[in-house]
C-alpha positions in Angstrom: -15.2 26.2 3.6 -14.3 26.1 7.2 -14.2 29.5 8.9 -10.8 30.1 10.5 -9.8 32.5 13.2 -6.3 32.4 14.6 -7.6 33.3 18.1 -9.8 30.2 18.3 -8.8 26.7 19.4 -10.2 23.7 17.7 -10.4 20.1 18.9 -9.5 17.1 16.7 -10.2 13.5 17.6 -9.1 10.5 15.6 -9.4 6.7 15.9 -6.5 4.7 14.5 -4.8 1.3 14.7 -1.7 1.2 16.9 0.5 0.7 13.8 -0.8 3.9 12.3 -0.1 6.1 15.3 3.5 6.7 14.0 2.0 8.0 10.8 -0.2 10.4 12.7 2.7 11.7 14.7 4.8 12.0 11.5 2.0 14.1 9.8 1.9 16.4 12.8 5.8 16.7 12.9 5.7 17.5 9.2 3.3 20.4 9.8 5.5 21.6 12.7 8.5 21.7 10.3 6.5 23.4 7.5 4.8 26.1 9.6 6.7 27.8 12.4 3.5 28.9 14.1 1.9 25.5 14.2 1.6 23.9 17.6 -0.3 21.1 19.2 -2.1 21.4 22.5 -3.3 18.8 25.0 -2.2 15.8 23.0 -3.7 12.7 24.6 -4.1 9.0 23.6 -6.2 6.2 25.0 -7.0 2.6 24.1 -10.4 1.5 22.8 -10.2 -2.2 22.2 -7.5 -2.7 19.6 -7.7 0.9 18.5 -6.0 4.1 19.7 -8.1 7.2 20.4 -6.1 10.4 19.8 -7.3 13.9 20.8 -5.5 17.2 20.6 -6.1 20.9 19.9 -4.8 23.3 17.3 -5.4 26.9 16.5 -8.2 27.5 13.9 -5.6 28.9 11.6 -4.2 25.4 11.0 -7.4 23.4 11.7 -8.3 23.0 7.9 -4.7 22.0 7.1 -4.7 19.3 9.8 -8.1 18.0 8.6 -6.9 18.0 5.0 -3.7 16.0 5.8 -5.6 13.4 7.8 -8.4 13.1 5.3 -6.0 12.7 2.4 -4.1 10.1 4.3 -7.2 8.2 5.3 -6.9 8.8 9.0 -10.4 8.3 10.5 -11.6 11.5 12.1 -14.4 11.7 14.6 -16.2 15.0 13.8 -19.7 16.3 14.6 -20.1 19.6 12.8 -21.4 19.6 9.3 -18.8 22.0 7.9 -15.9 19.9 9.0 -17.5 16.7 7.7 -18.2 18.3 4.3 -14.6 19.6 4.2 -13.2 16.1 4.9 -15.5 14.5 2.3 -14.3 17.1 -0.2 -10.6 16.3 0.4 -11.2 12.6 0.2 -13.0 13.1 -3.2 -10.0 15.2 -4.4 -7.8 12.3 -3.5 -10.0 9.8 -5.3 -10.1 12.0 -8.4 -6.3 12.2 -8.4 -5.9 8.5 -8.2 -8.5 7.9 -10.9 -6.6 10.4 -13.1 -3.5 8.3 -12.8 -5.5 5.3 -14.1 -3.5 2.7 -12.3 -6.7 0.7 -11.4 -9.6 2.7 -12.9 -11.3 2.7 -16.3 -12.9 5.8 -17.9 -16.0 5.0 -19.9 -15.3 6.0 -23.5 -18.4 7.1 -25.4 -16.6 6.8 -28.8 -13.6 4.9 -30.2 -10.3 6.4 -29.2 -7.7 7.5 -31.7 -4.1 6.3 -31.9 -3.0 9.6 -30.5 -5.3 9.3 -27.5 -4.1 5.7 -27.0 -0.5 6.8 -27.0 -1.3 9.5 -24.4 -2.9 6.9 -22.2 0.2 4.7 -22.5 2.5 7.6 -21.7 0.5 8.4 -18.5 0.7 4.8 -17.3 -3.0 4.1 -17.5 -2.8 0.3 -17.4 -6.5 -0.6 -17.2 -7.3 1.8 -20.1 -4.7 0.3 -22.4 -5.4 -3.3 -21.4 -9.1 -2.7 -22.1 -8.2 -1.5 -25.7 -5.9 -4.4 -26.1 -8.7 -6.9 -25.3 -11.0 -5.1 -27.8 -14.6 -6.1 -28.6 -16.7 -6.7 -31.7 -16.7 -3.0 -32.6 -13.0 -2.3 -31.9 -10.7 -1.3 -34.7 -7.9 -3.8 -35.3 -5.2 -1.1 -35.5 -6.2 0.2 -32.1 -6.2 -3.4 -30.6 -2.8 -4.2 -32.1 -1.3 -0.8 -31.1 -2.6 -1.2 -27.5 -1.0 -4.7 -27.3 2.3 -3.3 -28.4 2.1 -0.4 -25.9 1.1 -2.5 -22.9 4.6 -3.1 -21.6 5.5 0.6 -21.9 2.3 1.5 -20.1 3.0 -0.9 -17.2 6.6 0.4 -16.9 5.3 4.0 -16.7 2.7 3.1 -14.1 5.3 1.3 -11.9 7.6 4.3 -12.2 4.8 6.7 -11.3 3.8 4.7 -8.3 7.4 4.6 -7.1 7.6 8.4 -7.3 4.2 8.7 -5.7 5.4 6.7 -2.7 8.2 9.3 -2.3 5.8 12.3 -2.4 4.9 12.4 1.3 3.6 10.7 4.4 0.9 8.1 3.8 1.5 7.7 0.1 3.5 4.5 0.3 0.6 2.3 1.4 -1.5 3.5 -1.5 1.4 2.8 -3.9 1.9 -0.7 -2.5 -1.8 -1.5 -2.9 -1.9 -0.2 -6.5 1.3 -2.2 -7.4 -0.3 -5.4 -6.1 -3.4 -4.7 -8.2 -1.1 -4.5 -11.2 0.8 -7.7 -10.1 -2.5 -9.6 -9.8 -4.3 -8.2 -12.8 -6.0 -11.0 -14.8 -5.8 -9.1 -18.1 -2.0 -8.7 -17.8 -1.7 -12.4 -17.1 -3.8 -13.0 -20.2 -1.3 -11.0 -22.3 1.6 -12.9 -20.7 3.1 -9.8 -19.1 4.9 -12.0 -16.5 8.1 -9.9 -16.3 6.2 -6.7 -15.9 3.9 -8.3 -13.2 7.0 -9.4 -11.3 8.5 -6.0 -11.5 5.3 -4.5 -10.0 5.5 -7.0 -7.2 9.2 -6.5 -6.5 8.6 -2.7 -6.4 5.8 -3.3 -3.8 8.3 -5.3 -1.7 10.9 -2.5 -2.0 8.4 0.1 -0.8 7.3 -2.2 2.0 10.9 -2.3 3.2 11.3 1.5 3.1 9.7 2.1 6.5 8.7 0.0 9.5 5.1 1.2 9.1 4.8 -0.8 5.9 6.8 -3.9 6.8 3.7 -5.9 7.6 2.7 -5.7 3.9 5.5 -8.2 3.3 3.5 -10.9 5.1 0.3 -10.2 3.0 2.5 -10.3 -0.2 4.1 -13.5 0.8 0.6 -15.1 1.5 -1.1 -13.8 -1.6 -1.8 -16.8 -3.8 -2.8 -14.6 -6.8 0.7 -13.3 -7.1 3.5 -14.9 -9.2 5.2 -17.4 -6.9 8.5 -15.7 -7.2 7.0 -12.6 -5.7 5.7 -14.6 -2.7 9.1 -16.1 -2.2 11.0 -12.8 -2.5 8.7 -11.2 0.1 9.4 -14.1 2.4 13.2 -13.7 1.8 12.8 -10.0 2.5 11.2 -10.8 5.8 14.1 -13.0 6.7 16.6 -10.4 5.8 14.6 -7.8 7.8 14.3 -9.7 11.1 17.5 -11.7 11.2 19.9 -11.8 13.0 17.9 -9.7 15.6 14.3 -10.9 15.7 13.9 -9.3 19.1 14.0 -5.9 17.4 10.9 -6.8 15.4 8.6 -8.2 18.0 5.4 -7.1 16.3 6.4 -8.5 12.9 7.6 -11.8 14.5 4.2 -12.1 16.3 2.3 -11.5 13.1 4.5 -14.0 11.3 3.8 -16.6 13.9 0.1 -15.9 13.7 -0.5 -15.6 9.9 2.4 -16.6 7.6 1.2 -19.4 5.4 4.4 -21.6 5.6 2.7 -24.5 3.9 1.7 -22.4 0.8 5.2 -20.9 0.7 6.9 -24.3 0.7 4.8 -25.2 -2.3 5.5 -21.9 -4.0 9.3 -22.4 -3.5 9.3 -25.5 -5.7 8.4 -23.5 -8.8 10.8 -20.7 -8.0 14.0 -22.5 -6.9 15.8 -22.3 -10.2 15.5 -18.5 -10.1 17.0 -18.1 -6.6 20.5 -18.1 -5.3 21.6 -20.7 -2.7 21.8 -17.8 -0.2 18.2 -16.8 -0.9 17.0 -20.3 -0.5 18.9 -20.6 2.8 17.3 -17.3 4.0 13.8 -18.6 3.0 14.3 -21.9 4.8 15.6 -20.1 7.9 12.4 -18.0 8.0 10.1 -21.0 7.6 12.0 -23.0 10.3 11.9 -20.0 12.6 8.2 -19.5 12.3 7.3 -23.2 12.6 9.6 -23.5 15.6 7.8 -20.6 17.2 4.4 -22.3 16.6 5.6 -25.6 18.1 6.9 -23.8 21.2 3.5 -22.0 21.5 1.7 -25.3 21.2 3.9 -27.0 23.9 3.4 -24.1 26.3 -0.4 -24.3 25.7 -0.3 -28.1 26.4 1.8 -27.6 29.6 -0.6 -25.0 30.8 -3.6 -27.3 30.3 -1.8 -30.1 32.3 
């Protein structure tokens, strides 16, 4: 436990990507709103390569609370004293335990066969990996458990997606975790094995919705569009969402446009479109094509500029 004295002042230093600086400020604003006595002193930022070094001071009264919030939201803290480091590790472990308890992407090792009641409980808690494991079975599995697990799998996935949607609304920093967990569901090999295609698409579409919920998470749309392990329709819907986001004012989304130009896999997306066309409206197809043409045009302009500079 970190000793706290309201009269003391403590320094905090963190190293974050530029895109995460808004999350840091949002966490500090959240604490200001929650605690009337909370204040930040000597807030400074500086660039170290592509990262931002942030330093500031708070009273010892709120020092543990700030460390807890940053640790829980995976904000990298630069600390030296052992008590603070131990405290941060403890809070990170609490977070890991909470996520494992949800069971979205973790498996608990069972020492004995589970009962139908226990299986139903796992399903009601949205523990996808657990239920999928029972549905696959092995040589020692009871056939009634295997069959019941198969019948409960859709319900389990629906609950997990609902839980993750609510988890994203819980507070600052939760959305990114929810997006990542939803993508794990949407790319799960076992769920594909059981032909849970509609449920997989639902997980992917929910990840897209959360990615659109705040500018801090918009760049997830690019990785979703590029992810060849996802259902093609999810890829295309992510690309369409990008088009809807940046048009008609791409100048308002300079960072996203820059990242699109650099990393959007337009060749892959054009292939993916062919298997998804029949599930899209003409407006959606037009939006998709506009995005592809926009990105490829940007790349051609960049190549021409580079060639002119050489000449």
